[in-house]
One Martini backbone bead per residue (centre of mass of N, CA, C, O) as a GRO file, in nm:
protein
  294
    1UNK     BB    1  -9.941   2.091 -11.296
    2UNK     BB    2  -9.792   2.386 -11.334
    3UNK     BB    3  -9.688   2.364 -11.647
    4UNK     BB    4  -9.982   2.347 -11.716
    5UNK     BB    5 -10.257   2.423 -11.917
    6UNK     BB    6 -10.559   2.491 -11.747
    7UNK     BB    7 -10.883   2.595 -11.735
    8UNK     BB    8 -10.922   2.455 -11.447
    9UNK     BB    9 -10.920   2.306 -11.134
   10UNK     BB   10 -11.134   2.088 -11.195
   11UNK     BB   11 -10.984   1.967 -11.439
   12UNK     BB   12 -10.719   1.912 -11.295
   13UNK     BB   13 -10.839   1.706 -11.097
   14UNK     BB   14 -10.929   1.496 -11.307
   15UNK     BB   15 -10.645   1.447 -11.419
   16UNK     BB   16 -10.513   1.356 -11.164
   17UNK     BB   17 -10.700   1.119 -11.099
   18UNK     BB   18 -10.645   0.963 -11.360
   19UNK     BB   19 -10.329   0.937 -11.317
   20UNK     BB   20 -10.362   0.772 -11.037
   21UNK     BB   21 -10.472   0.551 -11.201
   22UNK     BB   22 -10.468   0.259 -11.311
   23UNK     BB   23 -10.468   0.085 -11.581
   24UNK     BB   24 -10.743  -0.082 -11.717
   25UNK     BB   25 -10.738  -0.252 -11.984
   26UNK     BB   26 -10.999  -0.234 -12.152
   27UNK     BB   27 -11.137  -0.453 -12.429
   28UNK     BB   28 -11.425  -0.485 -12.383
   29UNK     BB   29 -11.694  -0.373 -12.549
   30UNK     BB   30 -11.935  -0.402 -12.355
   31UNK     BB   31 -11.801  -0.260 -12.120
   32UNK     BB   32 -11.742   0.015 -12.260
   33UNK     BB   33 -12.041   0.077 -12.332
   34UNK     BB   34 -12.152   0.077 -12.036
   35UNK     BB   35 -11.968   0.296 -11.933
   36UNK     BB   36 -12.074   0.520 -12.122
   37UNK     BB   37 -12.363   0.513 -12.019
   38UNK     BB   38 -12.296   0.572 -11.717
   39UNK     BB   39 -12.170   0.850 -11.764
   40UNK     BB   40 -12.416   0.982 -11.904
   41UNK     BB   41 -12.627   0.937 -11.663
   42UNK     BB   42 -12.460   1.138 -11.458
   43UNK     BB   43 -12.549   1.370 -11.618
   44UNK     BB   44 -12.687   1.648 -11.701
   45UNK     BB   45 -12.955   1.726 -11.834
   46UNK     BB   46 -13.114   1.844 -12.089
   47UNK     BB   47 -13.326   2.018 -12.235
   48UNK     BB   48 -13.649   2.044 -12.270
   49UNK     BB   49 -13.818   1.837 -12.527
   50UNK     BB   50 -13.919   1.719 -12.818
   51UNK     BB   51 -13.923   1.363 -12.895
   52UNK     BB   52 -13.838   1.114 -13.158
   53UNK     BB   53 -13.848   0.770 -13.217
   54UNK     BB   54 -13.696   0.627 -13.521
   55UNK     BB   55 -13.683   0.568 -13.869
   56UNK     BB   56 -13.427   0.616 -14.133
   57UNK     BB   57 -13.360   0.408 -14.370
   58UNK     BB   58 -13.332   0.191 -14.114
   59UNK     BB   59 -13.230   0.413 -13.907
   60UNK     BB   60 -13.184   0.498 -13.600
   61UNK     BB   61 -13.353   0.774 -13.444
   62UNK     BB   62 -13.351   1.113 -13.292
   63UNK     BB   63 -13.596   1.371 -13.272
   64UNK     BB   64 -13.550   1.717 -13.230
   65UNK     BB   65 -13.774   1.925 -13.288
   66UNK     BB   66 -13.993   1.858 -13.472
   67UNK     BB   67 -14.024   2.080 -13.769
   68UNK     BB   68 -13.784   2.228 -13.761
   69UNK     BB   69 -13.567   2.497 -13.886
   70UNK     BB   70 -13.329   2.348 -13.940
   71UNK     BB   71 -13.130   2.054 -14.002
   72UNK     BB   72 -12.948   1.839 -13.782
   73UNK     BB   73 -12.700   1.591 -13.828
   74UNK     BB   74 -12.599   1.368 -13.568
   75UNK     BB   75 -12.270   1.237 -13.479
   76UNK     BB   76 -12.142   1.048 -13.258
   77UNK     BB   77 -11.915   0.960 -13.047
   78UNK     BB   78 -11.669   0.663 -12.979
   79UNK     BB   79 -11.449   0.531 -13.168
   80UNK     BB   80 -11.668   0.357 -13.356
   81UNK     BB   81 -11.775   0.170 -13.084
   82UNK     BB   82 -11.926   0.384 -12.924
   83UNK     BB   83 -12.234   0.482 -12.859
   84UNK     BB   84 -12.554   0.664 -12.858
   85UNK     BB   85 -12.848   0.824 -12.806
   86UNK     BB   86 -12.779   0.856 -12.486
   87UNK     BB   87 -12.482   0.959 -12.457
   88UNK     BB   88 -12.578   1.245 -12.631
   89UNK     BB   89 -12.840   1.384 -12.538
   90UNK     BB   90 -12.760   1.642 -12.390
   91UNK     BB   91 -12.591   1.767 -12.623
   92UNK     BB   92 -12.818   1.774 -12.833
   93UNK     BB   93 -13.008   1.956 -12.672
   94UNK     BB   94 -12.816   2.204 -12.672
   95UNK     BB   95 -12.816   2.233 -12.975
   96UNK     BB   96 -13.120   2.271 -13.026
   97UNK     BB   97 -13.155   2.519 -12.838
   98UNK     BB   98 -12.938   2.717 -12.964
   99UNK     BB   99 -13.074   2.695 -13.280
  100UNK     BB  100 -13.378   2.603 -13.324
  101UNK     BB  101 -13.341   2.316 -13.429
  102UNK     BB  102 -13.350   2.025 -13.579
  103UNK     BB  103 -13.241   1.701 -13.453
  104UNK     BB  104 -13.065   1.418 -13.594
  105UNK     BB  105 -12.991   1.133 -13.430
  106UNK     BB  106 -12.751   0.873 -13.501
  107UNK     BB  107 -12.761   0.509 -13.485
  108UNK     BB  108 -12.500   0.386 -13.583
  109UNK     BB  109 -12.296   0.156 -13.677
  110UNK     BB  110 -12.069  -0.054 -13.511
  111UNK     BB  111 -11.767  -0.134 -13.403
  112UNK     BB  112 -11.672  -0.453 -13.507
  113UNK     BB  113 -11.942  -0.549 -13.647
  114UNK     BB  114 -11.925  -0.255 -13.827
  115UNK     BB  115 -11.733  -0.159 -14.040
  116UNK     BB  116 -11.614   0.006 -14.263
  117UNK     BB  117 -11.886   0.193 -14.416
  118UNK     BB  118 -12.143   0.179 -14.227
  119UNK     BB  119 -12.166   0.460 -14.083
  120UNK     BB  120 -12.168   0.626 -14.354
  121UNK     BB  121 -12.411   0.494 -14.480
  122UNK     BB  122 -12.612   0.579 -14.263
  123UNK     BB  123 -12.569   0.885 -14.276
  124UNK     BB  124 -12.629   0.922 -14.573
  125UNK     BB  125 -12.916   0.811 -14.574
  126UNK     BB  126 -13.034   1.026 -14.374
  127UNK     BB  127 -12.961   1.280 -14.524
  128UNK     BB  128 -13.096   1.222 -14.792
  129UNK     BB  129 -13.386   1.201 -14.669
  130UNK     BB  130 -13.403   1.473 -14.517
  131UNK     BB  131 -13.339   1.647 -14.787
  132UNK     BB  132 -13.576   1.573 -14.914
  133UNK     BB  133 -13.734   1.856 -15.068
  134UNK     BB  134 -13.525   2.093 -14.949
  135UNK     BB  135 -13.407   2.054 -14.681
  136UNK     BB  136 -13.211   2.198 -14.458
  137UNK     BB  137 -12.870   2.072 -14.399
  138UNK     BB  138 -12.664   1.967 -14.138
  139UNK     BB  139 -12.350   1.853 -13.995
  140UNK     BB  140 -12.256   1.664 -13.699
  141UNK     BB  141 -11.960   1.620 -13.472
  142UNK     BB  142 -11.771   1.415 -13.250
  143UNK     BB  143 -11.493   1.302 -13.324
  144UNK     BB  144 -11.580   1.037 -13.492
  145UNK     BB  145 -11.835   1.191 -13.585
  146UNK     BB  146 -11.683   1.402 -13.744
  147UNK     BB  147 -11.584   1.209 -13.964
  148UNK     BB  148 -11.857   1.108 -14.058
  149UNK     BB  149 -11.961   1.385 -14.134
  150UNK     BB  150 -11.745   1.446 -14.354
  151UNK     BB  151 -11.779   1.188 -14.532
  152UNK     BB  152 -12.069   1.268 -14.604
  153UNK     BB  153 -12.016   1.528 -14.737
  154UNK     BB  154 -11.831   1.421 -14.954
  155UNK     BB  155 -12.035   1.214 -15.080
  156UNK     BB  156 -12.271   1.463 -15.119
  157UNK     BB  157 -12.162   1.709 -15.262
  158UNK     BB  158 -12.319   1.667 -15.560
  159UNK     BB  159 -12.621   1.632 -15.422
  160UNK     BB  160 -12.605   1.791 -15.129
  161UNK     BB  161 -12.659   2.119 -15.004
  162UNK     BB  162 -12.508   2.193 -14.742
  163UNK     BB  163 -12.476   2.415 -14.474
  164UNK     BB  164 -12.282   2.239 -14.261
  165UNK     BB  165 -12.002   2.199 -14.036
  166UNK     BB  166 -12.007   2.055 -13.697
  167UNK     BB  167 -11.706   2.052 -13.499
  168UNK     BB  168 -11.561   1.832 -13.236
  169UNK     BB  169 -11.279   1.688 -13.220
  170UNK     BB  170 -11.181   1.567 -13.486
  171UNK     BB  171 -11.121   1.258 -13.665
  172UNK     BB  172 -10.905   1.302 -13.960
  173UNK     BB  173 -10.661   1.079 -13.876
  174UNK     BB  174 -10.638   0.742 -13.873
  175UNK     BB  175 -10.316   0.734 -13.875
  176UNK     BB  176 -10.192   0.908 -13.642
  177UNK     BB  177  -9.943   1.137 -13.751
  178UNK     BB  178  -9.949   1.357 -13.540
  179UNK     BB  179  -9.786   1.520 -13.286
  180UNK     BB  180 -10.020   1.518 -13.062
  181UNK     BB  181 -10.028   1.214 -13.013
  182UNK     BB  182  -9.760   1.215 -12.844
  183UNK     BB  183  -9.794   1.476 -12.662
  184UNK     BB  184 -10.126   1.393 -12.568
  185UNK     BB  185 -10.165   1.055 -12.540
  186UNK     BB  186 -10.103   1.103 -12.224
  187UNK     BB  187 -10.289   1.209 -11.936
  188UNK     BB  188 -10.567   1.334 -12.108
  189UNK     BB  189 -10.811   1.094 -12.104
  190UNK     BB  190 -10.697   1.035 -12.393
  191UNK     BB  191 -10.578   0.738 -12.536
  192UNK     BB  192 -10.396   0.660 -12.807
  193UNK     BB  193 -10.402   0.352 -12.796
  194UNK     BB  194 -10.712   0.325 -12.785
  195UNK     BB  195 -10.759   0.462 -13.051
  196UNK     BB  196 -10.610   0.247 -13.219
  197UNK     BB  197 -10.799   0.012 -13.144
  198UNK     BB  198 -11.054   0.138 -13.264
  199UNK     BB  199 -10.958   0.181 -13.554
  200UNK     BB  200 -10.895  -0.125 -13.602
  201UNK     BB  201 -11.205  -0.197 -13.591
  202UNK     BB  202 -11.296  -0.010 -13.831
  203UNK     BB  203 -10.985  -0.043 -13.977
  204UNK     BB  204 -10.829  -0.328 -14.044
  205UNK     BB  205 -10.686  -0.189 -14.277
  206UNK     BB  206 -10.403  -0.005 -14.274
  207UNK     BB  207 -10.412   0.121 -14.570
  208UNK     BB  208 -10.673   0.289 -14.530
  209UNK     BB  209 -10.601   0.503 -14.300
  210UNK     BB  210 -10.425   0.681 -14.541
  211UNK     BB  211 -10.671   0.742 -14.711
  212UNK     BB  212 -10.903   0.937 -14.891
  213UNK     BB  213 -11.157   0.766 -14.798
  214UNK     BB  214 -11.095   0.851 -14.460
  215UNK     BB  215 -10.897   1.115 -14.516
  216UNK     BB  216 -10.943   1.453 -14.543
  217UNK     BB  217 -10.634   1.535 -14.569
  218UNK     BB  218 -10.640   1.366 -14.870
  219UNK     BB  219 -10.865   1.541 -14.980
  220UNK     BB  220 -11.090   1.710 -15.169
  221UNK     BB  221 -11.251   2.016 -15.033
  222UNK     BB  222 -11.404   2.128 -15.250
  223UNK     BB  223 -11.748   2.227 -15.189
  224UNK     BB  224 -11.781   2.250 -14.912
  225UNK     BB  225 -11.919   2.339 -14.632
  226UNK     BB  226 -11.933   2.529 -14.397
  227UNK     BB  227 -11.739   2.576 -14.079
  228UNK     BB  228 -11.704   2.437 -13.748
  229UNK     BB  229 -11.385   2.420 -13.563
  230UNK     BB  230 -11.303   2.245 -13.259
  231UNK     BB  231 -11.039   2.240 -13.038
  232UNK     BB  232 -10.780   2.102 -12.814
  233UNK     BB  233 -10.485   2.130 -12.655
  234UNK     BB  234 -10.519   1.828 -12.483
  235UNK     BB  235 -10.532   1.669 -12.773
  236UNK     BB  236 -10.438   1.423 -12.979
  237UNK     BB  237 -10.638   1.559 -13.224
  238UNK     BB  238 -10.557   1.853 -13.273
  239UNK     BB  239 -10.387   1.879 -13.533
  240UNK     BB  240 -10.591   1.760 -13.736
  241UNK     BB  241 -10.814   1.970 -13.690
  242UNK     BB  242 -10.640   2.214 -13.769
  243UNK     BB  243 -10.566   2.109 -14.053
  244UNK     BB  244 -10.861   2.099 -14.158
  245UNK     BB  245 -10.917   2.401 -14.130
  246UNK     BB  246 -10.685   2.489 -14.321
  247UNK     BB  247 -10.780   2.331 -14.575
  248UNK     BB  248 -11.051   2.465 -14.606
  249UNK     BB  249 -10.942   2.748 -14.657
  250UNK     BB  250 -10.757   2.666 -14.902
  251UNK     BB  251 -11.043   2.572 -15.054
  252UNK     BB  252 -11.260   2.813 -14.988
  253UNK     BB  253 -11.380   2.750 -14.703
  254UNK     BB  254 -11.565   2.851 -14.464
  255UNK     BB  255 -11.408   2.912 -14.136
  256UNK     BB  256 -11.444   2.832 -13.790
  257UNK     BB  257 -11.163   2.858 -13.566
  258UNK     BB  258 -11.072   2.678 -13.252
  259UNK     BB  259 -10.840   2.651 -12.983
  260UNK     BB  260 -10.879   2.535 -12.674
  261UNK     BB  261 -10.750   2.626 -12.393
  262UNK     BB  262 -10.690   2.371 -12.145
  263UNK     BB  263 -10.814   2.140 -12.296
  264UNK     BB  264 -10.992   1.845 -12.385
  265UNK     BB  265 -11.128   1.598 -12.510
  266UNK     BB  266 -11.456   1.632 -12.544
  267UNK     BB  267 -11.552   1.871 -12.328
  268UNK     BB  268 -11.870   1.857 -12.307
  269UNK     BB  269 -11.866   1.601 -12.104
  270UNK     BB  270 -11.735   1.822 -11.872
  271UNK     BB  271 -11.941   2.045 -11.786
  272UNK     BB  272 -12.010   1.985 -11.484
  273UNK     BB  273 -11.690   2.017 -11.384
  274UNK     BB  274 -11.617   2.249 -11.610
  275UNK     BB  275 -11.626   2.579 -11.682
  276UNK     BB  276 -11.441   2.580 -11.934
  277UNK     BB  277 -11.608   2.363 -12.093
  278UNK     BB  278 -11.875   2.520 -12.091
  279UNK     BB  279 -11.773   2.781 -12.232
  280UNK     BB  280 -11.677   2.638 -12.493
  281UNK     BB  281 -11.950   2.522 -12.581
  282UNK     BB  282 -12.093   2.798 -12.594
  283UNK     BB  283 -11.919   2.903 -12.827
  284UNK     BB  284 -11.991   2.690 -13.027
  285UNK     BB  285 -12.295   2.737 -13.029
  286UNK     BB  286 -12.281   3.029 -13.119
  287UNK     BB  287 -12.140   2.976 -13.391
  288UNK     BB  288 -12.355   2.792 -13.501
  289UNK     BB  289 -12.600   2.995 -13.488
  290UNK     BB  290 -12.467   3.201 -13.669
  291UNK     BB  291 -12.430   3.040 -13.922
  292UNK     BB  292 -12.721   2.942 -13.966
  293UNK     BB  293 -12.839   3.231 -13.980
  294UNK     BB  294 -12.638   3.346 -14.215
   0.00000   0.00000   0.00000
């Protein structure tokens, strides 16, 4: 793929290998969830630290570095259908280590068993409880988790003064109407048609997908906390993440925004294989630590 900008040869080889495979066509949710867990188990573990599994407001969570301040509430990605506390454990450990914060990872309810707004309800309940008593709280998320984090911040805007939004490749347009969906939606590890199937499980009513209730691009963003928003060049969700960062700035919200060249969706999951992905995640973590410190 000499005409394409790729962060490094290792990532290029991953993309070539994926393109050489026949389409899997897997639609069984249990199979997809197990595959996500298997992929996560094969990755290098994150830094060692104290963790505690418990529930907050009835929602299962894993607390990293309990007692530290501030607290980051983390919402994992996975298309609203996949993911759990274990699939993102290494990534969350890196976030906690880089910021010296306590991170509360939320095992929110998944679609199709629990469509919207269940995941946002869970995240909101956890943030509200964690922030009770004046504890400083930020919200973080990648991909679908990024949208859940944003919707949580919007819902709690008048109630909880959050520190920050910390977002990697967020899905902020469930209607998938941006040009990058067509431009980057095939052959770059995240298939746009699969994303559409996942969104349909989470938002069964097509009319809701383009409403302000679930699309931050159609919401009033004034009063939201400062943000770090990082997108990737070869991500179908690139344009919507870039547009969200621009709309935050237009609304007077401080934002650090970068579109990482040559990278694909949710690049931190490729850290073991791609030096470019590892360097980009390190830049994100440095931005986050700087924002929380300042």
